[in-house]
N, C-alpha and C positions, 0 to 999 in steps of 0.2 A: 407395308401397304402397297398394293399393286393396282394401277388404274388401267383399264382396257377401254378403248374407244369403240364406238359402234361402227360397223361397216356401213358404207353408204352406197345405195344402188342408184342407177340411172333414172329409175321411175320417179324418184323424188324431184328430179329436174323436170320431168314430163308434167308433173302436177303443177309446176310453176310456169309453164309455157303461156297459159292464158293471161295471167296477171302481167307477165313480161310483154306479151303482145299488146295488151291494153296500154301499158306504159309507153311503149314505142309509138303506138298510134297517137297518143297524146302529144308526144314530142313532134311527130310529123305534122300534126295540126297546129303546132306552135303553142301548145299548152305546156310550157316548160315546167311550171310548178307541179302539175299533176304527173307529168312524165317522170321527172326526177324523183318525186315523192314515191311513186309506185315502184320504180327500180330500187330505190333505197330501202323500201319496205321489204321487198322480196329478198334482197341481199341480206338484210338484217335478220329476217326470219331464218334463212338458211344457216347463217353463221351461228345464231343463237341455238337453234336445235342441234346442229352438229357439235357445238362446243359443250352442250349441257347433257347430252346422252352418253352415259358412261357406266361402266360396271367396275366396282371397287371390291377387291378382296382385302379385307382388313382383319387380321387375326383369323378367327373361325367364322367370320361373317361375310356374306356376299351382299353388297349394297348396290341396288339397281336405281340409277338416277336418270330422269328425263324431265328437263325443265322443272316445274313445280308440280306437275301432274302426278308423276309416279316417283315415289321415294320409298322403296321397299327394302327391308333388311331381312335376309334369309340366313338362318343358322345352317352352315354348310353340312354339319353332321345330320341334318334332317333331309338333305337332298337324297331322293330315292333313285331317280333315273334322269338321264340326259338323252334326248332324242333329236335327230335332225328333222327339221320341218320347213315347209314353205308356206305356212299358214298366213292368211291375210288378216287374221284377227288383229285388232288394235293392240299395240304393245310398244314398249320402249325400245324399238328397233328401227333402224333406218334402212334396212335391207330385208328382202324376202328370203335371203339365205340365212335362216335362223336355226337356233336350237331351242327346244322346249326343256325347261328345267322343272321337274316334278318334285315337290317337297311336301313335308307334313303328310297328311292323309289324302287330301284332295286338291291341294294348291298347285298352281303351275304359273310360269311366266315365260314369255317368248322374248328372246334377246338375240342380238347379232354381233357378237364381239369380232372385231377386225382380225385379231390374232387368236382365232378359235382354238388351235392346237395348244398354244401356251396357256390359254385360259382354262381349258379342260384339265390340262396337266396340273395346274395350280389347285383346282378344285379336288382332284384325285389325291393330291398330297395331304389334304385335310380330311378327306373321306374316301378311302380306297374301295369302299363297298358300293359306290355308285354304279348302277347298272347303265351300260353304254349301248346306245342304238344309233351309232354314227356311221354312215356309209359314205365313203370318200368318192 
């Protein structure tokens, strides 16, 4: 079993700037409880999402996990194509530097493994017939 973590982009931090601003503003106003609670919440969310978004290759299965929202198991032998993408569609990926995995007849998932090259090599070991459209 091999576990790959998601790559994390700076844009995730940009999304959290406003809640951090509100928390700091509360601290400046002397509202310590709200300020520290807000900062704690933001840090907790970031840690939780970054620790729970992962891609696991176990036997001939690719397991995509992201919190409790996505828990998808894909038979690697059913993967048809892997393609580089910067799609902004909602997906279990913390980076816009993504790959699209097409499997079965019409299914696809967008992910962003931090160690993309190793991840793809592992998939190709199980299914060397995967069509590759990755541009470096």
